[in-house]
N, CA, C and O atoms as a GROMACS GRO file, in nm:
protein
  396
    1MET      N    1   7.661  10.790  12.180
    1MET     CA    2   7.649  10.822  12.322
    1MET      C    3   7.536  10.922  12.337
    1MET      O    4   7.534  11.027  12.272
    2LYS      N    5   7.443  10.888  12.423
    2LYS     CA    6   7.330  10.976  12.449
    2LYS      C    7   7.343  11.027  12.592
    2LYS      O    8   7.338  10.949  12.687
    3ILE      N    9   7.359  11.156  12.607
    3ILE     CA   10   7.378  11.216  12.739
    3ILE      C   11   7.250  11.288  12.779
    3ILE      O   12   7.197  11.370  12.704
    4SER      N   13   7.204  11.258  12.896
    4SER     CA   14   7.087  11.324  12.952
    4SER      C   15   7.133  11.408  13.070
    4SER      O   16   7.222  11.367  13.145
    5LEU      N   17   7.073  11.522  13.087
    5LEU     CA   18   7.111  11.607  13.199
    5LEU      C   19   7.055  11.556  13.331
    5LEU      O   20   7.099  11.598  13.438
    6GLN      N   21   6.960  11.465  13.324
    6GLN     CA   22   6.901  11.411  13.446
    6GLN      C   23   6.979  11.292  13.499
    6GLN      O   24   6.987  11.273  13.620
    7ARG      N   25   7.036  11.214  13.410
    7ARG     CA   26   7.108  11.095  13.454
    7ARG      C   27   7.231  11.077  13.367
    7ARG      O   28   7.221  11.070  13.244
    8LEU      N   29   7.346  11.069  13.428
    8LEU     CA   30   7.472  11.053  13.357
    8LEU      C   31   7.544  10.934  13.417
    8LEU      O   32   7.584  10.938  13.533
    9SER      N   33   7.560  10.828  13.340
    9SER     CA   34   7.621  10.706  13.393
    9SER      C   35   7.773  10.718  13.394
    9SER      O   36   7.831  10.808  13.333
   10THR      N   37   7.835  10.627  13.464
   10THR     CA   38   7.981  10.623  13.471
   10THR      C   39   8.040  10.598  13.334
   10THR      O   40   8.142  10.656  13.298
   11LYS      N   41   7.975  10.513  13.256
   11LYS     CA   42   8.023  10.483  13.122
   11LYS      C   43   8.017  10.608  13.034
   11LYS      O   44   8.108  10.633  12.955
   12ASP      N   45   7.909  10.685  13.047
   12ASP     CA   46   7.897  10.809  12.969
   12ASP      C   47   8.005  10.909  13.008
   12ASP      O   48   8.062  10.976  12.923
   13LEU      N   49   8.032  10.918  13.139
   13LEU     CA   50   8.139  11.009  13.184
   13LEU      C   51   8.274  10.965  13.131
   13LEU      O   52   8.356  11.048  13.092
   14ALA      N   53   8.298  10.834  13.131
   14ALA     CA   54   8.425  10.783  13.080
   14ALA      C   55   8.439  10.812  12.932
   14ALA      O   56   8.547  10.850  12.885
   15THR      N   57   8.331  10.795  12.856
   15THR     CA   58   8.335  10.823  12.713
   15THR      C   59   8.358  10.970  12.687
   15THR      O   60   8.435  11.007  12.599
   16LEU      N   61   8.291  11.054  12.764
   16LEU     CA   62   8.309  11.198  12.750
   16LEU      C   63   8.453  11.238  12.783
   16LEU      O   64   8.513  11.320  12.713
   17THR      N   65   8.508  11.180  12.888
   17THR     CA   66   8.646  11.209  12.926
   17THR      C   67   8.742  11.163  12.819
   17THR      O   68   8.836  11.235  12.784
   18GLN      N   69   8.720  11.044  12.766
   18GLN     CA   70   8.807  10.990  12.662
   18GLN      C   71   8.806  11.080  12.539
   18GLN      O   72   8.910  11.109  12.481
   19ARG      N   73   8.688  11.123  12.500
   19ARG     CA   74   8.678  11.211  12.384
   19ARG      C   75   8.743  11.346  12.409
   19ARG      O   76   8.806  11.403  12.320
   20THR      N   77   8.728  11.396  12.531
   20THR     CA   78   8.793  11.523  12.566
   20THR      C   79   8.944  11.511  12.559
   20THR      O   80   9.012  11.599  12.507
   21LEU      N   81   8.996  11.401  12.612
   21LEU     CA   82   9.141  11.380  12.609
   21LEU      C   83   9.193  11.361  12.467
   21LEU      O   84   9.299  11.411  12.432
   22GLU      N   85   9.117  11.288  12.384
   22GLU     CA   86   9.158  11.271  12.245
   22GLU      C   87   9.162  11.406  12.172
   22GLU      O   88   9.252  11.432  12.094
   23LEU      N   89   9.062  11.489  12.200
   23LEU     CA   90   9.056  11.620  12.137
   23LEU      C   91   9.172  11.709  12.185
   23LEU      O   92   9.232  11.782  12.106
   24SER      N   93   9.202  11.702  12.314
   24SER     CA   94   9.310  11.786  12.366
   24SER      C   95   9.447  11.738  12.316
   24SER      O   96   9.539  11.819  12.302
   25ASN      N   97   9.460  11.608  12.290
   25ASN     CA   98   9.588  11.556  12.240
   25ASN      C   99   9.602  11.567  12.089
   25ASN      O  100   9.710  11.542  12.036
   26SER      N  101   9.496  11.604  12.020
   26SER     CA  102   9.501  11.613  11.874
   26SER      C  103   9.583  11.732  11.825
   26SER      O  104   9.633  11.730  11.713
   27GLY      N  105   9.597  11.834  11.908
   27GLY     CA  106   9.674  11.952  11.869
   27GLY      C  107   9.592  12.057  11.797
   27GLY      O  108   9.647  12.159  11.755
   28ARG      N  109   9.464  12.036  11.783
   28ARG     CA  110   9.380  12.133  11.714
   28ARG      C  111   9.360  12.260  11.796
   28ARG      O  112   9.341  12.368  11.741
   29TYR      N  113   9.363  12.244  11.928
   29TYR     CA  114   9.341  12.359  12.016
   29TYR      C  115   9.464  12.375  12.105
   29TYR      O  116   9.488  12.296  12.196
   30ALA      N  117   9.542  12.479  12.077
   30ALA     CA  118   9.668  12.500  12.148
   30ALA      C  119   9.648  12.531  12.295
   30ALA      O  120   9.735  12.501  12.377
   31ILE      N  121   9.536  12.589  12.330
   31ILE     CA  122   9.512  12.626  12.469
   31ILE      C  123   9.498  12.503  12.560
   31ILE      O  124   9.520  12.513  12.681
   32LEU      N  125   9.461  12.389  12.503
   32LEU     CA  126   9.443  12.268  12.582
   32LEU      C  127   9.573  12.194  12.611
   32LEU      O  128   9.577  12.109  12.701
   33SER      N  129   9.677  12.223  12.538
   33SER     CA  130   9.803  12.153  12.563
   33SER      C  131   9.864  12.205  12.693
   33SER      O  132   9.877  12.326  12.714
   34ASN      N  133   9.901  12.113  12.780
   34ASN     CA  134   9.960  12.141  12.911
   34ASN      C  135   9.869  12.222  13.002
   34ASN      O  136   9.916  12.295  13.089
   35HIS      N  137   9.740  12.211  12.982
   35HIS     CA  138   9.644  12.279  13.069
   35HIS      C  139   9.630  12.196  13.197
   35HIS      O  140   9.616  12.074  13.189
   36PRO      N  141   9.633  12.260  13.315
   36PRO     CA  142   9.628  12.185  13.441
   36PRO      C  143   9.501  12.100  13.455
   36PRO      O  144   9.507  11.989  13.510
   37LEU      N  145   9.388  12.148  13.408
   37LEU     CA  146   9.263  12.073  13.418
   37LEU      C  147   9.269  11.947  13.331
   37LEU      O  148   9.224  11.840  13.373
   38VAL      N  149   9.322  11.960  13.211
   38VAL     CA  150   9.333  11.845  13.121
   38VAL      C  151   9.434  11.744  13.176
   38VAL      O  152   9.413  11.624  13.165
   39THR      N  153   9.542  11.793  13.235
   39THR     CA  154   9.641  11.704  13.295
   39THR      C  155   9.581  11.626  13.410
   39THR      O  156   9.603  11.505  13.422
   40GLU      N  157   9.505  11.694  13.496
   40GLU     CA  158   9.439  11.627  13.608
   40GLU      C  159   9.333  11.528  13.557
   40GLU      O  160   9.319  11.418  13.612
   41LEU      N  161   9.261  11.565  13.454
   41LEU     CA  162   9.161  11.478  13.394
   41LEU      C  163   9.226  11.351  13.338
   41LEU      O  164   9.172  11.241  13.353
   42ALA      N  165   9.340  11.366  13.274
   42ALA     CA  166   9.413  11.250  13.220
   42ALA      C  167   9.460  11.158  13.331
   42ALA      O  168   9.456  11.036  13.316
   43THR      N  169   9.505  11.215  13.442
   43THR     CA  170   9.551  11.135  13.555
   43THR      C  171   9.437  11.056  13.616
   43THR      O  172   9.450  10.936  13.640
   44LYS      N  173   9.326  11.122  13.640
   44LYS     CA  174   9.210  11.054  13.699
   44LYS      C  175   9.152  10.949  13.604
   44LYS      O  176   9.110  10.842  13.647
   45TYR      N  177   9.151  10.981  13.474
   45TYR     CA  178   9.098  10.884  13.378
   45TYR      C  179   9.189  10.761  13.369
   45TYR      O  180   9.139  10.650  13.351
   46ALA      N  181   9.318  10.779  13.380
   46ALA     CA  182   9.410  10.665  13.377
   46ALA      C  183   9.385  10.573  13.496
   46ALA      O  184   9.390  10.451  13.482
   47GLU      N  185   9.358  10.631  13.613
   47GLU     CA  186   9.326  10.550  13.732
   47GLU      C  187   9.196  10.474  13.710
   47GLU      O  188   9.187  10.355  13.744
   48TYR      N  189   9.096  10.541  13.656
   48TYR     CA  190   8.966  10.478  13.630
   48TYR      C  191   8.981  10.368  13.525
   48TYR      O  192   8.928  10.258  13.542
   49ASP      N  193   9.052  10.398  13.418
   49ASP     CA  194   9.065  10.303  13.309
   49ASP      C  195   9.139  10.177  13.351
   49ASP      O  196   9.109  10.068  13.302
   50ALA      N  197   9.235  10.190  13.442
   50ALA     CA  198   9.309  10.073  13.490
   50ALA      C  199   9.217   9.977  13.565
   50ALA      O  200   9.234   9.856  13.556
   51VAL      N  201   9.121  10.030  13.637
   51VAL     CA  202   9.028   9.946  13.712
   51VAL      C  203   8.915   9.896  13.623
   51VAL      O  204   8.876   9.780  13.631
   52TYR      N  205   8.863   9.982  13.538
   52TYR     CA  206   8.747   9.950  13.456
   52TYR      C  207   8.778   9.846  13.350
   52TYR      O  208   8.695   9.760  13.321
   53THR      N  209   8.897   9.853  13.293
   53THR     CA  210   8.930   9.764  13.182
   53THR      C  211   9.015   9.645  13.225
   53THR      O  212   9.072   9.576  13.140
   54LYS      N  213   9.025   9.620  13.355
   54LYS     CA  214   9.107   9.508  13.399
   54LYS      C  215   9.046   9.375  13.354
   54LYS      O  216   8.926   9.365  13.329
   55GLN      N  217   9.130   9.276  13.346
   55GLN     CA  218   9.087   9.146  13.300
   55GLN      C  219   8.999   9.080  13.406
   55GLN      O  220   9.037   9.073  13.523
   56THR      N  221   8.883   9.033  13.365
   56THR     CA  222   8.792   8.972  13.461
   56THR      C  223   8.806   8.820  13.462
   56THR      O  224   8.756   8.755  13.554
   57PHE      N  225   8.872   8.764  13.364
   57PHE     CA  226   8.887   8.619  13.358
   57PHE      C  227   8.999   8.576  13.451
   57PHE      O  228   9.110   8.628  13.443
   58SER      N  229   8.969   8.482  13.539
   58SER     CA  230   9.066   8.442  13.640
   58SER      C  231   9.156   8.329  13.594
   58SER      O  232   9.256   8.300  13.660
   59GLY      N  233   9.126   8.266  13.482
   59GLY     CA  234   9.204   8.153  13.437
   59GLY      C  235   9.158   8.021  13.495
   59GLY      O  236   9.219   7.917  13.471
   60LYS      N  237   9.050   8.025  13.571
   60LYS     CA  238   8.998   7.904  13.636
   60LYS      C  239   8.872   7.855  13.565
   60LYS      O  240   8.786   7.794  13.628
   61GLY      N  241   8.860   7.882  13.439
   61GLY     CA  242   8.740   7.850  13.364
   61GLY      C  243   8.704   7.702  13.365
   61GLY      O  244   8.588   7.667  13.384
   62LYS      N  245   8.803   7.615  13.344
   62LYS     CA  246   8.774   7.472  13.341
   62LYS      C  247   8.734   7.421  13.478
   62LYS      O  248   8.644   7.338  13.489
   63ASP      N  249   8.799   7.468  13.583
   63ASP     CA  250   8.764   7.427  13.718
   63ASP      C  251   8.623   7.473  13.756
   63ASP      O  252   8.546   7.398  13.815
   64VAL      N  253   8.591   7.596  13.721
   64VAL     CA  254   8.459   7.650  13.751
   64VAL      C  255   8.352   7.576  13.671
   64VAL      O  256   8.245   7.545  13.724
   65ALA      N  257   8.380   7.547  13.544
   65ALA     CA  258   8.284   7.474  13.461
   65ALA      C  259   8.261   7.334  13.517
   65ALA      O  260   8.147   7.286  13.519
   66ALA      N  261   8.368   7.268  13.563
   66ALA     CA  262   8.353   7.133  13.621
   66ALA      C  263   8.271   7.139  13.750
   66ALA      O  264   8.186   7.054  13.773
   67ALA      N  265   8.297   7.238  13.833
   67ALA     CA  266   8.221   7.253  13.957
   67ALA      C  267   8.074   7.283  13.928
   67ALA      O  268   7.985   7.232  13.995
   68ASP      N  269   8.049   7.367  13.827
   68ASP     CA  270   7.911   7.396  13.787
   68ASP      C  271   7.841   7.270  13.737
   68ASP      O  272   7.725   7.246  13.770
   69PHE      N  273   7.912   7.191  13.658
   69PHE     CA  274   7.853   7.068  13.606
   69PHE      C  275   7.819   6.973  13.721
   69PHE      O  276   7.711   6.914  13.722
   70ASP      N  277   7.911   6.957  13.816
   70ASP     CA  278   7.886   6.870  13.931
   70ASP      C  279   7.767   6.917  14.013
   70ASP      O  280   7.683   6.838  14.054
   71ARG      N  281   7.760   7.048  14.036
   71ARG     CA  282   7.647   7.104  14.111
   71ARG      C  283   7.516   7.082  14.037
   71ARG      O  284   7.416   7.044  14.098
   72ASP      N  285   7.516   7.107  13.906
   72ASP     CA  286   7.395   7.089  13.827
   72ASP      C  287   7.352   6.942  13.823
   72ASP      O  288   7.232   6.913  13.829
   73ALA      N  289   7.448   6.851  13.814
   73ALA     CA  290   7.416   6.709  13.812
   73ALA      C  291   7.356   6.666  13.945
   73ALA      O  292   7.259   6.590  13.949
   74ALA      N  293   7.414   6.714  14.056
   74ALA     CA  294   7.361   6.680  14.188
   74ALA      C  295   7.220   6.736  14.206
   74ALA      O  296   7.133   6.667  14.259
   75PHE      N  297   7.198   6.858  14.162
   75PHE     CA  298   7.066   6.919  14.174
   75PHE      C  299   6.964   6.842  14.091
   75PHE      O  300   6.853   6.816  14.137
   76SER      N  301   7.001   6.807  13.968
   76SER     CA  302   6.908   6.733  13.881
   76SER      C  303   6.875   6.597  13.940
   76SER      O  304   6.760   6.553  13.935
   77SER      N  305   6.975   6.530  13.995
   77SER     CA  306   6.952   6.399  14.056
   77SER      C  307   6.860   6.410  14.177
   77SER      O  308   6.769   6.330  14.193
   78LEU      N  309   6.884   6.508  14.261
   78LEU     CA  310   6.800   6.528  14.378
   78LEU      C  311   6.657   6.563  14.338
   78LEU      O  312   6.561   6.516  14.399
   79LYS      N  313   6.644   6.646  14.237
   79LYS     CA  314   6.512   6.684  14.189
   79LYS      C  315   6.438   6.562  14.133
   79LYS      O  316   6.319   6.544  14.159
   80ALA      N  317   6.508   6.478  14.058
   80ALA     CA  318   6.446   6.356  14.003
   80ALA      C  319   6.406   6.261  14.116
   80ALA      O  320   6.300   6.199  14.111
   81PHE      N  321   6.492   6.250  14.218
   81PHE     CA  322   6.461   6.163  14.332
   81PHE      C  323   6.334   6.212  14.404
   81PHE      O  324   6.244   6.133  14.432
   82LEU      N  325   6.329   6.341  14.433
   82LEU     CA  326   6.211   6.396  14.501
   82LEU      C  327   6.085   6.384  14.416
   82LEU      O  328   5.976   6.359  14.468
   83ASN      N  329   6.100   6.401  14.287
   83ASN     CA  330   5.985   6.389  14.198
   83ASN      C  331   5.930   6.246  14.201
   83ASN      O  332   5.808   6.226  14.206
   84GLY      N  333   6.020   6.147  14.199
   84GLY     CA  334   5.975   6.009  14.208
   84GLY      C  335   5.920   5.976  14.345
   84GLY      O  336   5.821   5.903  14.356
   85TYR      N  337   5.981   6.028  14.450
   85TYR     CA  338   5.940   5.999  14.588
   85TYR      C  339   5.801   6.054  14.617
   85TYR      O  340   5.722   5.990  14.686
   86ARG      N  341   5.771   6.172  14.563
   86ARG     CA  342   5.642   6.233  14.590
   86ARG      C  343   5.528   6.158  14.524
   86ARG      O  344   5.412   6.171  14.565
   87GLN      N  345   5.558   6.081  14.421
   87GLN     CA  346   5.454   6.007  14.350
   87GLN      C  347   5.420   5.874  14.417
   87GLN      O  348   5.322   5.810  14.380
   88LEU      N  349   5.500   5.832  14.516
   88LEU     CA  350   5.474   5.707  14.588
   88LEU      C  351   5.400   5.740  14.717
   88LEU      O  352   5.461   5.781  14.816
   89SER      N  353   5.270   5.724  14.717
   89SER     CA  354   5.192   5.760  14.834
   89SER      C  355   5.207   5.658  14.947
   89SER      O  356   5.163   5.683  15.059
   90SER      N  357   5.268   5.543  14.918
   90SER     CA  358   5.282   5.440  15.022
   90SER      C  359   5.406   5.460  15.109
   90SER      O  360   5.419   5.392  15.211
   91VAL      N  361   5.497   5.548  15.074
   91VAL     CA  362   5.619   5.569  15.152
   91VAL      C  363   5.596   5.679  15.254
   91VAL      O  364   5.515   5.769  15.232
   92PRO      N  365   5.668   5.672  15.367
   92PRO     CA  366   5.650   5.779  15.468
   92PRO      C  367   5.702   5.914  15.418
   92PRO      O  368   5.796   5.921  15.339
   93ASN      N  369   5.641   6.018  15.465
   93ASN     CA  370   5.680   6.156  15.435
   93ASN      C  371   5.669   6.193  15.287
   93ASN      O  372   5.738   6.283  15.241
   94PHE      N  373   5.584   6.125  15.211
   94PHE     CA  374   5.570   6.160  15.071
   94PHE      C  375   5.508   6.300  15.056
   94PHE      O  376   5.534   6.369  14.958
   95GLN      N  377   5.429   6.340  15.154
   95GLN     CA  378   5.367   6.473  15.147
   95GLN      C  379   5.472   6.583  15.162
   95GLN      O  380   5.457   6.689  15.102
   96ASP      N  381   5.577   6.559  15.241
   96ASP     CA  382   5.687   6.656  15.253
   96ASP      C  383   5.758   6.673  15.119
   96ASP      O  384   5.795   6.783  15.081
   97ALA      N  385   5.776   6.560  15.049
   97ALA     CA  386   5.840   6.568  14.916
   97ALA      C  387   5.751   6.644  14.818
   97ALA      O  388   5.800   6.717  14.733
   98GLU      N  389   5.620   6.626  14.831
   98GLU     CA  390   5.526   6.697  14.744
   98GLU      C  391   5.533   6.847  14.773
   98GLU      O  392   5.534   6.928  14.681
   99ASP      N  393   5.537   6.881  14.901
   99ASP     CA  394   5.543   7.022  14.938
   99ASP      C  395   5.672   7.085  14.893
   99ASP      O  396   5.695   7.204  14.915
   0.00000   0.00000   0.00000
């Protein structure tokens, strides 16, 4: 972890908080046990961690992949059609297809 005094990202703050909490829970420093600041820090970090580490996968992977495939196939077909259409100078509006 590289911390700069000019820019501190959310991830860096979370890492710093996590390390602080691990150190306070280790028992090496008696003054940190049951300290109000550490208790508040643990509460806020738990709220952050619940949101930050939530599962992003919705379980709709196959449906989304099928929809993506259908969209890509339609786009490729349309692109191939326009490419062929623009090469036929005898058909109307071929210049629009070229543009």
